[in-house]
All heavy atoms as TSV, in Angstrom:
chain	resi	resn	atom	element	x	y	z
A	1	MET	N	N	0.812	-1.167	-0.009
A	1	MET	CA	C	0.017	-0.008	-0.013
A	1	MET	C	C	0.933	1.242	-0.026
A	1	MET	O	O	1.894	1.271	0.706
A	1	MET	CB	C	-0.891	0.016	1.237
A	1	MET	CG	C	-1.949	1.116	1.261
A	1	MET	SD	S	-2.989	1.210	2.697
A	1	MET	CE	C	-3.666	-0.415	2.834
A	2	ASN	N	N	0.500	2.210	-0.695
A	2	ASN	CA	C	1.311	3.472	-0.832
A	2	ASN	C	C	1.234	4.179	0.554
A	2	ASN	O	O	0.287	4.123	1.292
A	2	ASN	CB	C	0.664	4.439	-1.903
A	2	ASN	CG	C	1.500	5.584	-2.185
A	2	ASN	OD1	O	2.545	5.804	-1.565
A	2	ASN	ND2	N	1.045	6.353	-3.195
A	3	SER	N	N	2.389	4.784	0.866
A	3	SER	CA	C	2.495	5.434	2.183
A	3	SER	C	C	1.508	6.489	2.396
A	3	SER	O	O	0.921	6.719	3.480
A	3	SER	CB	C	3.920	5.925	2.433
A	3	SER	OG	O	4.220	6.963	1.544
A	4	ASN	N	N	1.178	7.327	1.319
A	4	ASN	CA	C	0.188	8.343	1.420
A	4	ASN	C	C	-1.171	7.781	1.600
A	4	ASN	O	O	-1.998	8.327	2.353
A	4	ASN	CB	C	0.240	9.201	0.179
A	4	ASN	CG	C	1.493	10.075	0.042
A	4	ASN	OD1	O	2.107	10.355	1.099
A	4	ASN	ND2	N	1.826	10.454	-1.166
A	5	THR	N	N	-1.502	6.722	0.956
A	5	THR	CA	C	-2.789	6.065	1.082
A	5	THR	C	C	-2.961	5.531	2.482
A	5	THR	O	O	-4.019	5.659	3.092
A	5	THR	CB	C	-2.981	4.974	0.036
A	5	THR	OG1	O	-2.713	5.468	-1.252
A	5	THR	CG2	C	-4.380	4.340	0.116
A	6	GLY	N	N	-1.959	4.920	3.027
A	6	GLY	CA	C	-1.995	4.366	4.352
A	6	GLY	C	C	-2.175	5.496	5.354
A	6	GLY	O	O	-2.942	5.336	6.344
A	7	PHE	N	N	-1.494	6.594	5.177
A	7	PHE	CA	C	-1.632	7.745	6.124
A	7	PHE	C	C	-3.023	8.296	6.098
A	7	PHE	O	O	-3.651	8.522	7.151
A	7	PHE	CB	C	-0.646	8.866	5.763
A	7	PHE	CG	C	-0.750	10.114	6.562
A	7	PHE	CD1	C	-0.306	10.108	7.876
A	7	PHE	CD2	C	-1.336	11.238	5.998
A	7	PHE	CE1	C	-0.435	11.221	8.651
A	7	PHE	CE2	C	-1.378	12.413	6.736
A	7	PHE	CZ	C	-1.005	12.370	8.053
A	8	ILE	N	N	-3.600	8.471	4.849
A	8	ILE	CA	C	-4.944	8.995	4.806
A	8	ILE	C	C	-5.976	8.039	5.406
A	8	ILE	O	O	-6.907	8.385	6.077
A	8	ILE	CB	C	-5.338	9.269	3.294
A	8	ILE	CG1	C	-4.465	10.467	2.823
A	8	ILE	CG2	C	-6.772	9.533	3.100
A	8	ILE	CD1	C	-4.553	10.736	1.325
A	9	LEU	N	N	-5.752	6.719	5.216
A	9	LEU	CA	C	-6.608	5.688	5.804
A	9	LEU	C	C	-6.589	5.732	7.339
A	9	LEU	O	O	-7.614	5.703	7.986
A	9	LEU	CB	C	-6.231	4.319	5.279
A	9	LEU	CG	C	-7.134	3.176	5.720
A	9	LEU	CD1	C	-8.584	3.396	5.138
A	9	LEU	CD2	C	-6.581	1.858	5.231
A	10	LYS	N	N	-5.355	5.909	7.888
A	10	LYS	CA	C	-5.201	6.036	9.349
A	10	LYS	C	C	-5.971	7.279	9.856
A	10	LYS	O	O	-6.701	7.199	10.843
A	10	LYS	CB	C	-3.772	6.130	9.736
A	10	LYS	CG	C	-2.986	4.845	9.615
A	10	LYS	CD	C	-1.516	5.087	9.971
A	10	LYS	CE	C	-0.630	3.903	9.668
A	10	LYS	NZ	N	0.748	4.143	9.980
A	11	ILE	N	N	-5.830	8.381	9.163
A	11	ILE	CA	C	-6.522	9.626	9.583
A	11	ILE	C	C	-8.034	9.415	9.564
A	11	ILE	O	O	-8.783	9.841	10.472
A	11	ILE	CB	C	-6.084	10.821	8.740
A	11	ILE	CG1	C	-4.636	11.064	8.900
A	11	ILE	CG2	C	-6.952	12.031	9.034
A	11	ILE	CD1	C	-4.206	11.499	10.320
A	12	LEU	N	N	-8.567	8.782	8.491
A	12	LEU	CA	C	-10.009	8.521	8.411
A	12	LEU	C	C	-10.455	7.641	9.481
A	12	LEU	O	O	-11.545	7.881	10.119
A	12	LEU	CB	C	-10.306	7.933	7.055
A	12	LEU	CG	C	-10.267	8.887	5.855
A	12	LEU	CD1	C	-10.450	8.110	4.571
A	12	LEU	CD2	C	-11.290	9.964	5.988
A	13	ILE	N	N	-9.729	6.619	9.815
A	13	ILE	CA	C	-10.128	5.620	10.927
A	13	ILE	C	C	-10.111	6.426	12.278
A	13	ILE	O	O	-11.054	6.256	13.041
A	13	ILE	CB	C	-9.226	4.467	10.920
A	13	ILE	CG1	C	-9.570	3.540	9.642
A	13	ILE	CG2	C	-9.445	3.599	12.214
A	13	ILE	CD1	C	-8.520	2.449	9.453
A	14	ILE	N	N	-9.088	7.115	12.557
A	14	ILE	CA	C	-9.010	7.894	13.803
A	14	ILE	C	C	-10.127	8.866	13.871
A	14	ILE	O	O	-10.720	9.096	14.929
A	14	ILE	CB	C	-7.589	8.552	13.927
A	14	ILE	CG1	C	-6.597	7.482	14.171
A	14	ILE	CG2	C	-7.611	9.541	15.114
A	14	ILE	CD1	C	-5.097	8.009	14.091
A	15	SER	N	N	-10.403	9.595	12.833
A	15	SER	CA	C	-11.466	10.591	12.739
A	15	SER	C	C	-12.838	9.932	13.023
A	15	SER	O	O	-13.648	10.436	13.821
A	15	SER	CB	C	-11.481	11.314	11.436
A	15	SER	OG	O	-12.606	12.176	11.304
A	16	PHE	N	N	-13.035	8.754	12.432
A	16	PHE	CA	C	-14.309	8.025	12.606
A	16	PHE	C	C	-14.410	7.622	14.114
A	16	PHE	O	O	-15.432	7.781	14.711
A	16	PHE	CB	C	-14.379	6.783	11.764
A	16	PHE	CG	C	-15.544	5.982	11.979
A	16	PHE	CD1	C	-16.806	6.332	11.502
A	16	PHE	CD2	C	-15.423	4.725	12.681
A	16	PHE	CE1	C	-17.903	5.562	11.728
A	16	PHE	CE2	C	-16.580	3.956	12.858
A	16	PHE	CZ	C	-17.825	4.370	12.398
A	17	ALA	N	N	-13.347	7.095	14.692
A	17	ALA	CA	C	-13.376	6.689	16.114
A	17	ALA	C	C	-13.641	7.855	17.012
A	17	ALA	O	O	-14.457	7.736	17.987
A	17	ALA	CB	C	-12.077	6.024	16.486
A	18	VAL	N	N	-13.037	8.995	16.756
A	18	VAL	CA	C	-13.303	10.217	17.575
A	18	VAL	C	C	-14.730	10.642	17.457
A	18	VAL	O	O	-15.403	10.975	18.453
A	18	VAL	CB	C	-12.271	11.284	17.246
A	18	VAL	CG1	C	-12.746	12.637	17.891
A	18	VAL	CG2	C	-10.895	10.972	17.641
A	19	SER	N	N	-15.278	10.685	16.268
A	19	SER	CA	C	-16.649	11.098	16.045
A	19	SER	C	C	-17.661	10.129	16.717
A	19	SER	O	O	-18.650	10.584	17.364
A	19	SER	CB	C	-16.982	11.222	14.574
A	19	SER	OG	O	-16.973	9.979	13.928
A	20	VAL	N	N	-17.417	8.810	16.720
A	20	VAL	CA	C	-18.260	7.880	17.398
A	20	VAL	C	C	-18.147	8.099	18.920
A	20	VAL	O	O	-19.169	8.048	19.616
A	20	VAL	CB	C	-17.898	6.432	16.998
A	20	VAL	CG1	C	-18.536	5.409	17.874
A	20	VAL	CG2	C	-18.278	6.162	15.602
A	21	ALA	N	N	-16.956	8.295	19.413
A	21	ALA	CA	C	-16.774	8.555	20.814
A	21	ALA	C	C	-17.497	9.818	21.327
A	21	ALA	O	O	-18.141	9.872	22.372
A	21	ALA	CB	C	-15.267	8.664	21.140
A	22	ILE	N	N	-17.454	10.834	20.451
A	22	ILE	CA	C	-18.139	12.072	20.825
A	22	ILE	C	C	-19.644	11.850	20.785
A	22	ILE	O	O	-20.383	12.320	21.625
A	22	ILE	CB	C	-17.760	13.243	19.842
A	22	ILE	CG1	C	-16.327	13.620	20.130
A	22	ILE	CG2	C	-18.649	14.383	19.967
A	22	ILE	CD1	C	-15.720	14.605	19.157
A	23	LYS	N	N	-20.119	11.160	19.712
A	23	LYS	CA	C	-21.579	10.952	19.578
A	23	LYS	C	C	-22.201	10.117	20.719
A	23	LYS	O	O	-23.244	10.482	21.267
A	23	LYS	CB	C	-21.877	10.333	18.253
A	23	LYS	CG	C	-23.339	10.131	17.995
A	23	LYS	CD	C	-23.676	9.582	16.600
A	23	LYS	CE	C	-25.178	9.476	16.392
A	23	LYS	NZ	N	-25.483	9.063	15.091
A	24	TYR	N	N	-21.492	9.036	21.056
A	24	TYR	CA	C	-22.128	8.153	22.052
A	24	TYR	C	C	-21.525	8.283	23.427
A	24	TYR	O	O	-22.219	8.000	24.417
A	24	TYR	CB	C	-21.882	6.697	21.606
A	24	TYR	CG	C	-22.655	6.395	20.344
A	24	TYR	CD1	C	-21.965	6.131	19.142
A	24	TYR	CD2	C	-24.028	6.326	20.327
A	24	TYR	CE1	C	-22.662	5.891	17.982
A	24	TYR	CE2	C	-24.711	6.065	19.162
A	24	TYR	CZ	C	-24.052	5.878	17.983
A	24	TYR	OH	O	-24.752	5.598	16.818
A	25	GLY	N	N	-20.298	8.860	23.577
A	25	GLY	CA	C	-19.684	9.016	24.900
A	25	GLY	C	C	-19.930	10.422	25.408
A	25	GLY	O	O	-19.929	10.676	26.611
A	26	GLY	N	N	-20.100	11.375	24.463
A	26	GLY	CA	C	-20.245	12.809	24.900
A	26	GLY	C	C	-21.400	13.048	25.804
A	26	GLY	O	O	-21.269	13.784	26.844
A	27	PRO	N	N	-22.576	12.504	25.519
A	27	PRO	CA	C	-23.732	12.841	26.407
A	27	PRO	C	C	-23.560	12.317	27.853
A	27	PRO	O	O	-24.265	12.799	28.755
A	27	PRO	CB	C	-24.920	12.102	25.757
A	27	PRO	CG	C	-24.545	12.045	24.295
A	27	PRO	CD	C	-23.054	11.866	24.342
A	28	THR	N	N	-22.696	11.354	28.072
A	28	THR	CA	C	-22.494	10.874	29.474
A	28	THR	C	C	-21.612	11.813	30.262
A	28	THR	O	O	-21.615	11.662	31.518
A	28	THR	CB	C	-21.854	9.485	29.421
A	28	THR	OG1	O	-20.551	9.584	28.822
A	28	THR	CG2	C	-22.675	8.463	28.686
A	29	LEU	N	N	-20.926	12.767	29.642
A	29	LEU	CA	C	-20.160	13.692	30.361
A	29	LEU	C	C	-21.030	14.801	30.911
A	29	LEU	O	O	-21.995	15.226	30.207
A	29	LEU	CB	C	-19.054	14.293	29.476
A	29	LEU	CG	C	-18.036	13.328	28.880
A	29	LEU	CD1	C	-17.184	14.147	27.876
A	29	LEU	CD2	C	-17.166	12.774	29.999
A	30	SER	N	N	-20.791	15.256	32.080
A	30	SER	CA	C	-21.646	16.305	32.644
A	30	SER	C	C	-20.921	17.644	32.549
A	30	SER	O	O	-20.501	18.262	33.531
A	30	SER	CB	C	-21.922	15.988	34.106
A	30	SER	OG	O	-20.707	15.909	34.856
A	31	ILE	N	N	-20.843	18.158	31.356
A	31	ILE	CA	C	-20.244	19.470	31.009
A	31	ILE	C	C	-21.432	20.456	30.926
A	31	ILE	O	O	-22.266	20.302	30.080
A	31	ILE	CB	C	-19.423	19.475	29.747
A	31	ILE	CG1	C	-18.276	18.428	29.875
A	31	ILE	CG2	C	-18.869	20.810	29.467
A	31	ILE	CD1	C	-17.496	18.204	28.619
A	32	PRO	N	N	-21.418	21.515	31.790
A	32	PRO	CA	C	-22.477	22.438	31.760
A	32	PRO	C	C	-22.455	23.293	30.446
A	32	PRO	O	O	-21.367	23.597	29.901
A	32	PRO	CB	C	-22.236	23.397	32.921
A	32	PRO	CG	C	-20.792	23.238	33.222
A	32	PRO	CD	C	-20.433	21.788	32.806
A	33	ALA	N	N	-23.629	23.624	29.962
A	33	ALA	CA	C	-23.727	24.380	28.729
A	33	ALA	C	C	-23.609	25.876	29.039
A	33	ALA	O	O	-24.632	26.596	29.192
A	33	ALA	CB	C	-25.074	24.082	27.987
A	34	THR	N	N	-22.377	26.366	29.228
A	34	THR	CA	C	-22.171	27.769	29.508
A	34	THR	C	C	-21.279	28.357	28.455
A	34	THR	O	O	-20.664	27.626	27.658
A	34	THR	CB	C	-21.515	27.916	30.922
A	34	THR	OG1	O	-20.226	27.298	30.833
A	34	THR	CG2	C	-22.312	27.233	31.994
A	35	ASN	N	N	-21.187	29.669	28.509
A	35	ASN	CA	C	-20.314	30.353	27.549
A	35	ASN	C	C	-18.877	30.041	27.754
A	35	ASN	O	O	-18.100	29.899	26.797
A	35	ASN	CB	C	-20.452	31.897	27.684
A	35	ASN	CG	C	-21.848	32.366	27.236
A	35	ASN	OD1	O	-22.521	31.668	26.420
A	35	ASN	ND2	N	-22.236	33.530	27.747
A	36	VAL	N	N	-18.440	29.852	29.067
A	36	VAL	CA	C	-17.056	29.433	29.317
A	36	VAL	C	C	-16.718	28.089	28.745
A	36	VAL	O	O	-15.615	27.927	28.162
A	36	VAL	CB	C	-16.815	29.526	30.833
A	36	VAL	CG1	C	-15.411	29.023	31.165
A	36	VAL	CG2	C	-16.999	30.927	31.408
A	37	SER	N	N	-17.633	27.135	28.853
A	37	SER	CA	C	-17.423	25.820	28.266
A	37	SER	C	C	-17.223	25.953	26.762
A	37	SER	O	O	-16.409	25.223	26.187
A	37	SER	CB	C	-18.602	24.887	28.615
A	37	SER	OG	O	-18.645	24.701	30.031
A	38	ALA	N	N	-18.068	26.736	26.153
A	38	ALA	CA	C	-17.959	26.886	24.696
A	38	ALA	C	C	-16.643	27.510	24.269
A	38	ALA	O	O	-16.064	27.061	23.327
A	38	ALA	CB	C	-19.143	27.742	24.179
A	39	VAL	N	N	-16.240	28.534	24.973
A	39	VAL	CA	C	-14.915	29.212	24.652
A	39	VAL	C	C	-13.784	28.197	24.847
A	39	VAL	O	O	-12.874	28.136	24.017
A	39	VAL	CB	C	-14.695	30.451	25.558
A	39	VAL	CG1	C	-13.337	31.012	25.446
A	39	VAL	CG2	C	-15.762	31.515	25.191
A	40	ILE	N	N	-13.827	27.453	25.916
A	40	ILE	CA	C	-12.757	26.438	26.124
A	40	ILE	C	C	-12.758	25.382	25.035
A	40	ILE	O	O	-11.735	25.035	24.514
A	40	ILE	CB	C	-12.939	25.749	27.521
A	40	ILE	CG1	C	-12.598	26.784	28.649
A	40	ILE	CG2	C	-12.060	24.537	27.655
A	40	ILE	CD1	C	-12.967	26.292	30.024
A	41	GLY	N	N	-13.943	24.938	24.679
A	41	GLY	CA	C	-14.072	23.933	23.547
A	41	GLY	C	C	-13.571	24.512	22.218
A	41	GLY	O	O	-12.998	23.728	21.419
A	42	VAL	N	N	-13.730	25.799	21.982
A	42	VAL	CA	C	-13.308	26.341	20.715
A	42	VAL	C	C	-11.770	26.603	20.650
A	42	VAL	O	O	-11.080	26.361	19.695
A	42	VAL	CB	C	-14.100	27.631	20.452
A	42	VAL	CG1	C	-13.435	28.417	19.243
A	42	VAL	CG2	C	-15.538	27.299	20.145
A	43	PHE	N	N	-11.261	27.202	21.749
A	43	PHE	CA	C	-9.882	27.643	21.753
A	43	PHE	C	C	-8.888	26.570	22.218
A	43	PHE	O	O	-7.695	26.713	21.937
A	43	PHE	CB	C	-9.713	28.915	22.643
A	43	PHE	CG	C	-10.269	30.088	21.936
A	43	PHE	CD1	C	-11.391	30.734	22.443
A	43	PHE	CD2	C	-9.757	30.608	20.805
A	43	PHE	CE1	C	-11.912	31.857	21.819
A	43	PHE	CE2	C	-10.287	31.668	20.160
A	43	PHE	CZ	C	-11.393	32.312	20.627
A	44	PHE	N	N	-9.291	25.560	22.975
A	44	PHE	CA	C	-8.383	24.549	23.494
A	44	PHE	C	C	-7.569	23.815	22.384
A	44	PHE	O	O	-6.356	23.772	22.444
A	44	PHE	CB	C	-9.086	23.553	24.431
A	44	PHE	CG	C	-8.141	22.541	25.016
A	44	PHE	CD1	C	-7.266	22.899	25.992
A	44	PHE	CD2	C	-8.134	21.253	24.531
A	44	PHE	CE1	C	-6.413	22.017	26.522
A	44	PHE	CE2	C	-7.265	20.296	25.091
A	44	PHE	CZ	C	-6.412	20.714	26.120
A	45	PRO	N	N	-8.226	23.362	21.356
A	45	PRO	CA	C	-7.491	22.712	20.282
A	45	PRO	C	C	-6.448	23.597	19.596
A	45	PRO	O	O	-5.328	23.252	19.270
A	45	PRO	CB	C	-8.518	22.206	19.287
A	45	PRO	CG	C	-9.765	22.160	20.057
A	45	PRO	CD	C	-9.629	23.200	21.091
A	46	THR	N	N	-6.874	24.871	19.391
A	46	THR	CA	C	-5.971	25.858	18.743
A	46	THR	C	C	-4.767	26.076	19.613
A	46	THR	O	O	-3.646	26.169	19.133
A	46	THR	CB	C	-6.741	27.134	18.527
A	46	THR	OG1	O	-7.911	26.842	17.758
A	46	THR	CG2	C	-5.862	28.143	17.736
A	47	ILE	N	N	-4.945	26.207	20.924
A	47	ILE	CA	C	-3.817	26.491	21.815
A	47	ILE	C	C	-2.877	25.289	21.859
A	47	ILE	O	O	-1.675	25.412	21.880
A	47	ILE	CB	C	-4.339	26.837	23.244
A	47	ILE	CG1	C	-5.032	28.189	23.203
A	47	ILE	CG2	C	-3.308	26.841	24.265
A	47	ILE	CD1	C	-5.863	28.559	24.440
A	48	VAL	N	N	-3.405	24.090	21.852
A	48	VAL	CA	C	-2.599	22.866	21.911
A	48	VAL	C	C	-1.764	22.762	20.620
A	48	VAL	O	O	-0.532	22.482	20.700
A	48	VAL	CB	C	-3.487	21.574	22.065
A	48	VAL	CG1	C	-2.652	20.354	21.829
A	48	VAL	CG2	C	-4.147	21.591	23.444
A	49	ILE	N	N	-2.334	23.040	19.440
A	49	ILE	CA	C	-1.630	23.046	18.219
A	49	ILE	C	C	-0.533	24.079	18.180
A	49	ILE	O	O	0.584	23.861	17.768
A	49	ILE	CB	C	-2.567	23.130	17.010
A	49	ILE	CG1	C	-3.486	21.960	16.910
A	49	ILE	CG2	C	-1.813	23.347	15.685
A	49	ILE	CD1	C	-2.796	20.630	16.628
A	50	ALA	N	N	-0.852	25.318	18.676
A	50	ALA	CA	C	0.106	26.379	18.713
A	50	ALA	C	C	1.302	26.001	19.637
A	50	ALA	O	O	2.461	26.261	19.198
A	50	ALA	CB	C	-0.570	27.632	19.222
A	51	ILE	N	N	1.087	25.406	20.742
A	51	ILE	CA	C	2.175	25.018	21.605
A	51	ILE	C	C	2.998	23.947	20.956
A	51	ILE	O	O	4.253	23.979	21.044
A	51	ILE	CB	C	1.531	24.493	22.954
A	51	ILE	CG1	C	1.028	25.693	23.759
A	51	ILE	CG2	C	2.668	23.789	23.789
A	51	ILE	CD1	C	0.226	25.378	25.011
A	52	ALA	N	N	2.359	22.952	20.330
A	52	ALA	CA	C	3.130	21.942	19.650
A	52	ALA	C	C	4.011	22.487	18.505
A	52	ALA	O	O	5.139	22.079	18.381
A	52	ALA	CB	C	2.189	20.883	19.088
A	53	LEU	N	N	3.433	23.415	17.716
A	53	LEU	CA	C	4.203	23.983	16.616
A	53	LEU	C	C	5.303	24.904	17.160
A	53	LEU	O	O	6.417	24.921	16.552
A	53	LEU	CB	C	3.283	24.746	15.680
A	53	LEU	CG	C	2.314	23.957	14.846
A	53	LEU	CD1	C	1.369	24.856	14.102
A	53	LEU	CD2	C	3.012	23.000	13.918
A	54	LEU	N	N	5.087	25.552	18.157
A	54	LEU	CA	C	6.097	26.440	18.792
A	54	LEU	C	C	7.264	25.539	19.306
A	54	LEU	O	O	8.449	25.865	19.073
A	54	LEU	CB	C	5.578	27.222	19.963
A	54	LEU	CG	C	6.457	28.170	20.662
A	54	LEU	CD1	C	6.985	29.225	19.704
A	54	LEU	CD2	C	5.810	28.840	21.852
A	55	GLY	N	N	6.946	24.465	19.963
A	55	GLY	CA	C	8.022	23.566	20.409
A	55	GLY	C	C	8.778	22.925	19.284
A	55	GLY	O	O	10.000	22.809	19.314
A	56	ARG	N	N	8.091	22.618	18.215
A	56	ARG	CA	C	8.754	22.011	17.082
A	56	ARG	C	C	9.679	23.017	16.398
A	56	ARG	O	O	10.798	22.682	15.964
A	56	ARG	CB	C	7.666	21.501	16.097
A	56	ARG	CG	C	8.216	20.780	14.865
A	56	ARG	CD	C	7.092	20.204	14.106
A	56	ARG	NE	N	7.622	19.324	13.116
A	56	ARG	CZ	C	6.836	18.630	12.304
A	56	ARG	NH1	N	5.580	18.707	12.354
A	56	ARG	NH2	N	7.404	17.864	11.341
A	57	ALA	N	N	9.209	24.266	16.315
A	57	ALA	CA	C	10.035	25.374	15.691
A	57	ALA	C	C	11.306	25.601	16.532
A	57	ALA	O	O	12.377	25.779	15.956
A	57	ALA	CB	C	9.174	26.616	15.527
A	58	ARG	N	N	11.133	25.555	17.831
A	58	ARG	CA	C	12.290	25.772	18.692
A	58	ARG	C	C	13.312	24.642	18.565
A	58	ARG	O	O	14.511	24.889	18.487
A	58	ARG	CB	C	11.816	25.970	20.173
A	58	ARG	CG	C	11.261	27.311	20.415
A	58	ARG	CD	C	10.973	27.443	21.930
A	58	ARG	NE	N	10.396	28.766	22.142
A	58	ARG	CZ	C	10.047	29.166	23.303
A	58	ARG	NH1	N	10.164	28.439	24.398
A	58	ARG	NH2	N	9.532	30.389	23.449
A	59	ARG	N	N	12.845	23.466	18.525
A	59	ARG	CA	C	13.707	22.310	18.310
A	59	ARG	C	C	14.430	22.360	16.926
A	59	ARG	O	O	15.590	22.056	16.822
A	59	ARG	CB	C	12.948	21.021	18.441
A	59	ARG	CG	C	12.875	20.535	19.893
A	59	ARG	CD	C	12.281	19.129	19.972
A	59	ARG	NE	N	10.817	19.322	20.114
A	59	ARG	CZ	C	9.929	18.737	19.367
A	59	ARG	NH1	N	10.273	17.942	18.423
A	59	ARG	NH2	N	8.661	18.998	19.506
A	60	GLN	N	N	13.716	22.777	15.907
A	60	GLN	CA	C	14.299	22.944	14.648
A	60	GLN	C	C	15.383	23.999	14.566
A	60	GLN	O	O	16.400	23.841	13.961
A	60	GLN	CB	C	13.192	23.217	13.594
A	60	GLN	CG	C	13.694	23.139	12.170
A	60	GLN	CD	C	12.509	23.332	11.174
A	60	GLN	OE1	O	11.481	23.827	11.469
A	60	GLN	NE2	N	12.749	22.889	9.933
A	61	GLN	N	N	15.136	25.152	15.255
A	61	GLN	CA	C	16.101	26.216	15.383
A	61	GLN	C	C	17.317	25.754	16.056
A	61	GLN	O	O	18.470	26.001	15.695
A	61	GLN	CB	C	15.573	27.395	16.046
A	61	GLN	CG	C	14.530	28.174	15.182
A	61	GLN	CD	C	13.891	29.335	15.896
A	61	GLN	OE1	O	14.093	29.498	17.151
A	61	GLN	NE2	N	13.158	30.157	15.185
A	62	LYS	N	N	17.192	25.004	17.131
A	62	LYS	CA	C	18.356	24.444	17.856
A	62	LYS	C	C	19.139	23.463	16.960
A	62	LYS	O	O	20.362	23.445	16.932
A	62	LYS	CB	C	17.942	23.756	19.127
A	62	LYS	CG	C	17.477	24.654	20.216
A	62	LYS	CD	C	17.076	23.897	21.496
A	62	LYS	CE	C	16.579	24.791	22.560
A	62	LYS	NZ	N	16.149	24.057	23.735
A	63	GLY	N	N	18.425	22.721	16.164
A	63	GLY	CA	C	19.119	21.790	15.286
A	63	GLY	C	C	19.878	22.488	14.204
A	63	GLY	O	O	20.978	22.089	13.849
A	64	GLU	N	N	19.357	23.567	13.639
A	64	GLU	CA	C	20.058	24.382	12.627
A	64	GLU	C	C	21.234	25.086	13.242
A	64	GLU	O	O	22.319	25.160	12.650
A	64	GLU	CB	C	19.112	25.416	12.048
A	64	GLU	CG	C	18.068	24.778	11.143
A	64	GLU	CD	C	17.066	25.800	10.613
A	64	GLU	OE1	O	17.206	26.966	11.002
A	64	GLU	OE2	O	16.097	25.436	9.934
A	65	ALA	N	N	21.146	25.517	14.538
A	65	ALA	CA	C	22.253	26.212	15.164
A	65	ALA	C	C	23.430	25.220	15.389
A	65	ALA	O	O	24.580	25.533	15.282
A	65	ALA	CB	C	21.799	26.818	16.482
A	66	ASN	N	N	23.049	23.956	15.799
A	66	ASN	CA	C	24.046	22.970	16.032
A	66	ASN	C	C	24.757	22.537	14.671
A	66	ASN	O	O	25.938	22.251	14.695
A	66	ASN	CB	C	23.489	21.722	16.698
A	66	ASN	CG	C	23.118	22.014	18.174
A	66	ASN	OD1	O	23.610	22.933	18.768
A	66	ASN	ND2	N	22.219	21.177	18.652
A	67	THR	N	N	23.992	22.551	13.619
A	67	THR	CA	C	24.500	22.144	12.300
A	67	THR	C	C	25.484	23.273	11.852
A	67	THR	O	O	26.494	22.960	11.282
A	67	THR	CB	C	23.385	21.971	11.283
A	67	THR	OG1	O	22.495	21.077	11.816
A	67	THR	CG2	C	23.918	21.498	9.945
A	68	LYS	N	N	25.187	24.532	12.019
A	68	LYS	CA	C	26.039	25.649	11.592
A	68	LYS	C	C	27.349	25.700	12.420
A	68	LYS	O	O	28.351	26.093	11.860
A	68	LYS	CB	C	25.270	26.991	11.764
A	68	LYS	CG	C	24.203	27.108	10.783
A	68	LYS	CD	C	23.464	28.458	10.950
A	68	LYS	CE	C	22.335	28.612	9.961
A	68	LYS	NZ	N	21.602	29.825	10.190
A	69	GLN	N	N	27.305	25.247	13.631
A	69	GLN	CA	C	28.541	25.226	14.426
A	69	GLN	C	C	29.544	24.196	13.997
A	69	GLN	O	O	30.780	24.357	14.124
A	69	GLN	CB	C	28.240	25.049	15.916
A	69	GLN	CG	C	27.514	26.294	16.535
A	69	GLN	CD	C	27.110	26.066	17.968
A	69	GLN	OE1	O	27.275	24.907	18.490
A	69	GLN	NE2	N	26.516	27.023	18.600
A	70	SER	N	N	29.049	23.115	13.428
A	70	SER	CA	C	29.899	21.999	13.054
A	70	SER	C	C	30.674	22.299	11.832
A	70	SER	O	O	30.434	22.922	10.902
A	70	SER	CB	C	29.092	20.757	12.822
A	70	SER	OG	O	28.464	20.408	14.013
């Protein structure tokens, strides 16, 4: 199987699993329907991705600095 096809298939399976978990497992969680809950739900994924990308950029800069010194 092509590596790109395998990657896309993995993403689709994970996406399906998450959507099923949200649909059937979500109602069992007792999260109040407030504005604060909505804001957290909207901004939390964005903040997590931003932190991950920032850490990756810093590691990449350190790797470039070490390469230039050699």
